[in-house]
Structures are given as C-alpha cells and as structure tokens.
C-alpha positions, 0 to 999 in steps of 0.5 A, a space after each residue: 496853847 496857842 489861842 483863846 479857841 484852843 483854851 476853850 476847846 481844851 477846857 470843854 474837853 477836860 470838863 467833859 471827861 470830868 463830868 462824865 466820870 465824876 458827875 457835874 456836882 462832884 466836879 468842883 471848880 478847883 478840880 476843873 481848873 487843876 485838870 485844865 491847867 488854868 486859873 479860875 479867872 481864865 476859866 470864867 473868861 472862856 466859859 462864864 459859869 459852871 452851868 454854861 460850861 456844862 451846856 458847852 460840854 453837852 453841845 460838843 458831845 452832841 456834835 461828836 455823838 451825831 457824827 458817830 451816827 452816820 450810818 445807813 442801817 438800823 444795824 449800823 445804829 446799834 453798831 455805832 452805839 457799841 463803838 461809842 461805848 467801847 471808846 467812851 466807856 459805858 456810863 450811860 447817857 451824859 445828857 440824862 445823867 446831867 438832867 437827873 443830877 441837876 433836877 431838870 432845874 438848869 435851862 441850859 441842860 434841859 435845852 441841850 437834852 431836848 435838842 440832843 434827843 430830838 436830833 437822835 430821833 431825827 437821825 433814827 427816822 432817816 435811817 428807818 426811811 432809808 431801810 424801808 423806803 418810807 417814813 414810819 413814825 411808830 417804828 422810829 419811836 420804837 427804835 428810839 426807845 430800844 436805843 435809849 434803853 440800850 444806852 442806859 442798860 449798858 451800865 449794868 448789862 454790859 455786853 448784853 444790852 446792845 446786842 439784845 436791842 439790836 436783835 429786837 430792832 431787827 425783828 421790828 424792821 422785819 415786821 414793818 417790811 412785812 406790813 408793807 413788802 413793796 417798800 423794801 429796798 
C-alpha cells in the first residue's frame, strides 16, 4: 500500500467485511490485523480503537449506501435495496446489528445509526416529493418503515421481502396520489 490513506481505507474495508460477516464482538483484534495484513500498532495508529474503527466502518458504509439511493422513484428505492443485498449479501442492517450487539452503549454507534437513518429518511422524503410533486411526511414515514422492514426481513424471507414491501409502497403512493390528484407529475 502506498499511503497512510490507502492503509486506512484498506483497514476500514477489511473491518467492514469482518464486522458484517461475524459481528463486532466476534471480530477480535487478532482477526482484524491478520485479515488486514498489518500489525496492531499500525491498526491503532490509523484508527485509534476498535470502537472508532466500527464508527469509521459505519460512516463508510453510510456513504456507499446513500450513493446507491440515487433514484427518482419509490420503485427505484426498493430496486436499489434489492441490488444492494445482491451485491452485499442479505444479513440485514449493519447499523442496527451493531447497535444491538453493543447494547446502544457506544456513543460512536448510536450517533452513526441516528445519522444514517436520518439520511435515509431524508432521501425517501426527497423521492416522495419527486413522485407526488409535494412533501408528504406521513407517506415518508410509512415508506421508511416498509424499507426498514424489508431490510431486516430479507434475512429470513429472502426473495419475498423486497417485492412485498415494493408492492405495499406502490399501494401507499397510489393512495397518496388519489387523495391529492392535482399533484401528480
């Protein structure tokens, strides 16, 4: 690796794969350093602590996930979620799993979770506004819950979770349009 930035990015990428697959607690420092091909001293130099590493992993994942949500429709939101899990694996939300695993006791995780979920909610609200031509906070909240539900249900419902959530979302959008037909695009 050429630079300190490259080493840090490699460490974060390696840690993300390990945390996602095995969990935060089950991923010890020996496993991290072995997989990243660096000493514990180098790891601490680039990150500082395992908690800070988890926060960096969640921030990197948040950025990648939000890039996948550059869509123009509610249907596109669920298609992007389907594509995400096709590429990442269907293990649910790493943010919620990290929060659950740490008991909500790590401020770094609590803050990363809150920030990520707020960003996703805001993005869903932008898509709703584009779909309806107006804001609809109730619909945005309903779609967020469907989206979150599909994200977790994919663990055990596999190919059924996202299509079912997508159909429910389509019904909710149609009902919102029917309540205010002059706002259709």
